[in-house]
C-alpha positions as CSV (number, residue, x, y, z in Angstrom):
1,X,101.9,59.9,133.7
2,X,104.3,57.8,132.4
3,X,103.7,54.2,131.7
4,X,104.3,52.0,134.8
5,X,103.9,48.2,135.1
6,X,102.5,47.0,138.5
7,X,103.5,43.6,139.5
8,X,101.4,41.8,141.9
9,X,102.9,38.5,143.7
10,X,101.4,35.4,143.2
11,X,101.5,32.9,146.3
12,X,104.9,31.5,146.6
13,X,103.1,27.8,147.5
14,X,101.2,27.9,144.2
15,X,103.7,29.7,141.6
16,X,107.1,31.1,141.5
17,X,106.7,33.6,139.6
18,X,105.3,37.2,139.3
19,X,101.8,37.8,137.3
20,X,102.2,41.4,135.1
21,X,99.2,42.9,134.7
22,X,99.2,46.5,132.7
23,X,96.2,47.7,134.5
24,X,96.1,51.6,133.8
25,X,100.0,51.7,133.7
26,X,100.3,53.5,136.6
27,X,103.9,54.8,138.2
28,X,103.5,54.6,141.6
29,X,106.4,57.4,143.0
30,X,108.1,57.2,146.4
31,X,109.9,60.1,145.7
32,X,111.7,59.6,149.4
33,X,112.9,57.1,149.1
34,X,114.3,56.9,145.3
35,X,112.7,53.9,144.9
36,X,109.8,52.4,142.8
37,X,107.3,49.5,145.0
38,X,106.5,46.6,143.9
39,X,102.6,45.9,144.4
40,X,102.4,43.2,146.8
41,X,106.0,42.5,147.6
42,X,107.6,45.7,149.6
43,X,110.1,45.2,147.8
44,X,112.0,48.5,146.6
45,X,113.7,48.8,143.9
46,X,116.9,51.6,143.8
47,X,117.1,53.9,140.6
48,X,120.9,54.7,140.4
49,X,121.8,58.0,139.2
50,X,122.7,58.4,135.9
51,X,125.3,60.5,133.5
52,X,121.9,61.7,132.4
53,X,121.0,63.0,135.7
54,X,124.1,64.5,136.1
55,X,124.0,66.5,133.0
56,X,120.6,67.7,133.6
57,X,121.4,68.9,137.1
58,X,124.8,70.4,135.3
59,X,122.7,72.6,133.2
60,X,121.2,73.9,135.8
61,X,124.8,75.3,137.2
62,X,124.6,79.3,135.6
63,X,121.3,79.5,137.2
64,X,122.6,78.3,140.4
65,X,126.1,80.5,140.1
66,X,123.5,83.8,139.6
67,X,121.6,82.7,143.0
68,X,124.3,82.0,144.5
69,X,126.4,85.5,143.7
70,X,122.8,87.7,143.7
71,X,120.3,86.4,145.8
72,X,118.6,89.2,145.8
73,X,117.6,89.0,142.4
74,X,115.4,85.6,143.4
75,X,113.7,87.4,146.3
76,X,112.2,90.4,144.0
77,X,108.6,90.5,142.6
78,X,107.4,88.5,139.0
79,X,108.0,91.4,137.0
80,X,111.0,92.9,139.2
81,X,113.2,90.2,139.8
82,X,114.1,86.2,138.7
83,X,112.0,84.3,141.0
84,X,110.0,82.9,138.5
85,X,113.3,81.8,137.3
86,X,113.4,79.0,140.1
87,X,110.5,77.5,138.9
88,X,110.8,77.2,135.5
89,X,114.1,75.1,136.7
90,X,111.8,72.9,139.1
91,X,109.8,71.9,136.3
92,X,112.4,71.2,134.3
93,X,113.0,68.7,137.1
94,X,109.7,67.8,137.3
95,X,109.7,66.5,134.3
96,X,112.9,65.0,134.1
97,X,111.8,62.8,137.1
98,X,108.6,61.8,135.0
99,X,110.9,61.2,131.5
100,X,113.8,59.9,133.3
101,X,113.0,55.9,132.5
102,X,112.2,57.1,128.6
103,X,114.8,58.7,127.5
104,X,118.3,57.7,127.2
105,X,121.7,60.2,126.6
106,X,123.8,59.2,123.5
107,X,126.3,61.7,123.1
108,X,128.3,61.6,120.1
109,X,131.2,64.4,119.7
110,X,128.5,67.2,118.3
111,X,126.0,66.6,121.1
112,X,128.8,67.2,123.7
113,X,130.1,70.7,122.0
114,X,126.3,71.7,121.8
115,X,125.5,71.0,125.7
116,X,128.5,72.5,126.6
117,X,127.9,75.5,124.1
118,X,124.7,75.9,125.5
119,X,125.8,76.2,129.0
120,X,128.7,78.7,128.1
121,X,126.0,81.0,126.0
122,X,124.0,81.1,129.2
123,X,127.1,81.8,131.5
124,X,128.4,84.8,129.3
125,X,124.6,86.1,129.4
126,X,124.5,86.4,132.5
127,X,127.9,87.8,133.2
128,X,127.1,90.7,130.2
129,X,124.1,91.5,132.8
130,X,126.7,92.4,135.7
131,X,129.7,92.8,133.7
132,X,128.7,95.2,130.9
133,X,125.1,96.5,132.0
134,X,123.1,94.4,129.4
135,X,120.0,95.4,131.1
136,X,120.4,99.1,130.6
137,X,121.4,97.9,126.5
138,X,118.2,95.9,126.6
139,X,116.4,98.9,128.0
140,X,117.6,101.0,125.6
141,X,116.1,98.4,122.9
142,X,113.2,98.7,124.2
143,X,112.8,102.3,123.8
144,X,113.0,102.3,120.3
145,X,109.4,100.6,120.6
146,X,107.9,103.9,121.8
147,X,106.1,102.2,124.3
148,X,105.6,105.2,126.9
149,X,105.0,104.0,130.2
150,X,107.5,103.1,133.5
151,X,105.8,99.5,133.8
152,X,106.8,98.1,129.9
153,X,110.4,99.1,130.2
154,X,111.0,97.4,133.4
155,X,108.8,94.3,132.2
156,X,110.9,94.4,128.9
157,X,114.3,94.0,130.5
158,X,112.9,91.0,132.5
159,X,111.2,89.0,130.0
160,X,114.1,88.2,128.3
161,X,115.3,86.4,130.6
162,X,112.5,84.1,130.9
163,X,113.1,83.8,127.0
164,X,116.8,83.4,127.0
165,X,116.3,80.8,129.9
166,X,113.4,78.8,127.6
167,X,115.6,78.8,124.5
168,X,118.5,77.4,126.4
169,X,116.4,74.7,127.9
170,X,115.4,73.7,124.1
171,X,119.2,73.5,123.6
172,X,119.6,71.5,126.5
173,X,117.3,69.0,125.7
174,X,117.5,68.6,122.0
175,X,121.4,68.4,122.5
176,X,121.1,65.4,125.2
177,X,118.5,63.8,123.3
178,X,116.3,64.5,120.3
179,X,114.2,67.2,118.5
180,X,111.1,64.4,119.5
181,X,111.7,64.5,123.1
182,X,111.0,68.1,123.7
183,X,107.2,67.2,124.1
184,X,108.6,65.5,127.4
185,X,109.4,68.4,128.9
186,X,106.7,70.7,127.9
187,X,105.7,72.6,131.6
188,X,108.5,74.0,131.6
189,X,108.6,76.0,128.0
190,X,105.2,76.6,128.7
191,X,105.5,78.7,131.9
192,X,108.6,80.5,131.1
193,X,107.4,81.8,127.5
194,X,104.0,82.3,129.6
195,X,105.5,84.7,132.2
196,X,107.5,86.1,129.4
197,X,103.7,87.2,127.5
198,X,102.5,88.2,130.7
199,X,105.5,91.0,131.4
200,X,104.7,92.1,127.2
201,X,101.1,92.5,128.2
202,X,101.6,93.6,131.4
203,X,103.9,96.4,129.8
204,X,102.1,97.2,126.6
205,X,99.0,97.2,128.4
206,X,99.2,98.1,132.3
207,X,96.4,99.1,134.6
208,X,92.6,98.9,133.2
209,X,93.8,99.2,129.5
210,X,93.3,95.8,128.5
211,X,89.5,95.7,129.0
212,X,88.7,91.9,128.8
213,X,91.1,90.7,131.3
214,X,89.8,93.8,133.9
215,X,86.8,92.8,134.0
216,X,87.5,89.7,135.6
217,X,88.8,92.1,138.8
218,X,85.5,93.0,140.1
219,X,84.5,89.1,140.5
220,X,87.6,88.3,142.5
221,X,87.5,91.6,144.6
222,X,84.2,90.7,145.8
223,X,85.1,87.2,147.0
224,X,88.4,88.2,148.8
225,X,85.7,91.1,150.8
226,X,83.8,88.1,151.7
227,X,86.6,86.3,153.2
228,X,88.0,89.7,155.1
229,X,84.7,90.1,156.5
230,X,84.4,86.5,157.4
231,X,88.0,86.9,159.4
232,X,86.8,90.1,161.5
233,X,87.4,93.0,159.2
234,X,85.3,95.5,159.0
235,X,83.7,96.7,155.6
236,X,82.8,99.7,154.2
237,X,80.7,100.5,151.0
238,X,81.2,104.5,151.8
239,X,83.2,106.5,153.8
240,X,82.9,106.1,157.6
241,X,83.3,108.1,160.8
242,X,85.2,106.1,163.9
243,X,84.9,103.2,162.1
244,X,86.4,100.2,163.7
245,X,89.8,98.7,163.2
246,X,90.7,96.9,161.2
247,X,88.5,98.0,158.1
248,X,88.6,97.9,154.2
249,X,86.6,101.0,152.1
250,X,85.7,99.6,148.6
251,X,86.8,102.4,146.4
252,X,86.2,101.8,142.6
253,X,89.1,98.9,142.2
254,X,90.9,100.4,145.4
255,X,90.8,99.0,148.3
256,X,91.7,101.4,151.2
257,X,92.7,99.0,154.5
258,X,92.8,100.8,157.7
259,X,94.9,98.0,159.7
260,X,95.9,97.7,162.8
261,X,99.7,99.3,162.5
262,X,99.0,101.8,159.5
263,X,97.1,102.7,156.5
264,X,97.1,101.2,152.9
265,X,95.7,101.6,149.5
266,X,96.0,98.5,147.2
267,X,94.8,99.2,143.6
268,X,93.4,95.9,142.0
269,X,94.2,95.5,138.4
270,X,94.1,92.3,136.3
271,X,98.3,91.7,136.7
272,X,98.2,92.0,140.0
273,X,94.9,90.0,140.6
274,X,96.7,87.3,139.2
275,X,94.1,86.7,135.5
276,X,97.1,85.4,133.8
277,X,98.9,83.7,136.1
278,X,95.4,81.5,137.0
279,X,95.8,81.1,132.9
280,X,99.3,79.8,132.8
281,X,98.9,77.5,136.1
282,X,95.7,76.0,134.0
283,X,97.4,75.3,131.0
284,X,100.4,74.0,132.7
285,X,98.0,71.7,134.7
286,X,96.0,70.6,131.6
287,X,99.3,69.5,129.9
288,X,100.1,67.2,132.6
289,X,96.7,65.4,132.2
290,X,97.1,65.2,128.4
291,X,100.3,63.3,129.3
292,X,98.3,61.4,131.7
293,X,97.8,57.6,130.9
294,X,93.5,57.5,132.2
295,X,90.7,57.5,130.2
296,X,89.5,61.0,129.0
297,X,86.9,61.5,131.2
298,X,88.9,61.1,134.1
299,X,91.1,63.9,132.3
300,X,88.7,66.2,132.1
301,X,87.7,65.8,135.5
302,X,91.2,66.1,136.7
303,X,91.6,69.1,134.7
304,X,88.7,71.0,135.9
305,X,89.8,70.1,139.5
306,X,93.0,72.0,138.8
307,X,92.0,74.9,137.6
308,X,89.0,75.6,140.2
309,X,92.2,74.9,143.0
310,X,94.1,77.0,140.7
311,X,91.5,80.0,140.8
312,X,90.9,79.5,144.7
313,X,94.6,79.2,145.1
314,X,94.8,83.2,143.4
315,X,92.1,83.9,146.0
316,X,94.1,82.9,149.0
317,X,96.7,84.5,148.0
318,X,95.2,87.6,147.5
319,X,93.3,87.2,150.7
320,X,96.4,86.6,152.3
321,X,97.9,90.1,151.1
322,X,95.3,92.0,152.3
323,X,94.8,90.3,155.4
324,X,98.5,90.6,155.8
325,X,98.3,94.8,155.6
326,X,94.7,94.5,158.1
327,X,96.0,92.8,160.9
328,X,99.9,92.0,160.4
329,X,102.1,95.3,158.6
330,X,101.4,97.5,156.0
331,X,105.1,96.7,154.8
332,X,104.4,93.8,152.8
333,X,106.9,94.3,149.8
334,X,108.8,91.3,150.5
335,X,105.3,88.8,151.4
336,X,103.7,90.5,148.5
337,X,106.6,89.9,146.2
338,X,107.0,85.9,146.9
339,X,103.6,84.6,148.7
340,X,101.9,83.8,145.1
341,X,104.8,81.7,143.5
342,X,105.3,80.0,147.2
343,X,101.0,79.3,147.6
344,X,100.8,78.3,143.4
345,X,104.2,75.6,143.9
346,X,102.4,73.9,146.6
347,X,99.3,73.7,145.1
348,X,100.8,72.0,141.7
349,X,102.4,69.7,143.8
350,X,99.7,69.1,146.1
351,X,97.5,68.5,143.1
352,X,100.1,65.8,141.0
353,X,100.1,64.5,144.8
354,X,96.5,63.7,144.3
355,X,95.9,62.4,140.8
356,X,99.1,60.3,141.6
357,X,97.2,58.7,144.5
358,X,94.1,58.5,142.8
359,X,95.1,56.4,139.8
360,X,96.9,54.2,142.6
361,X,93.8,54.0,144.7
362,X,91.9,53.1,141.4
363,X,94.4,50.2,139.8
364,X,94.8,48.8,143.5
365,X,90.9,48.3,143.1
366,X,90.8,46.3,139.9
367,X,93.4,44.9,141.0
368,X,90.9,43.3,143.8
369,X,88.5,42.4,142.0
370,X,90.6,41.0,139.1
371,X,91.7,38.7,141.9
372,X,88.1,38.0,143.3
373,X,87.3,37.5,139.8
């Protein structure tokens, strides 16, 4: 969190001035009003839209154009479409919200050209995808690596969009600000390159071939089965005649679900149970905590809570998918491909709100103690 100063208004009858306290350097966010609350006064100072705000939003126009042209590609799964790119854009805006008062745009002629060139190149990339079937060209290049499975080629095509967007954001940040400012925007880079790494690993080591990651699957599966049992789903370890609906039979790493509307087998492999997704989101939370102006002990506590919350969020994702099949419908394509991103996004926002409010509460408590003394 960025350094902020909390201003406490002193009794006007005693002193017509302000007492500035740098206690814990907490940022008080009023995202709904766009203002900063000055403690003790109720005053809100409006933040104007700056040139940098306009340029940051303008840099996302190529992605917005693709969203309008081919919205279908953004609702597909993480290894079948672009939904993850929107989260990269969200994290860019989130980081900008944190850094906007610390960075200043000083555009020179060269920087203006560099910024315009970045926007033009990303636009040309997406144009080439549709006008010249660039995905087919990338897939042909992937075949030269001799990885013999269909999953690899599909992942190989999409991982390059994550890499391209990461490089693009790098160009945007350095053209608008400086090379040193890259550290202020670390989260979108970690997310986009992390997703590209997951796609590569899933393609090269599909299904159970990455043993140490697959080793986490049984534990996650058992927790999900426990939640299904609590929700009224009948659990079977071996085939049973006349088992009530809904029911789930565990067969190695497969859940054979007999739902109220049909049957479905869910294969539980490490990419499906979100092992690397948990690592990426945990890493994002750790990065955010490193930036936090707080004692080390509190940072570690927040990071631990974030990691545990990420694990629980992933468990809830898998549980909701299996519950959907058991009670609602076996047609889960759209639900399955989007529920994970939605849950993780909600969790990250909720976690940041918890940390922010905790820090504000701690700072106010210290202010009260300071006044009392």
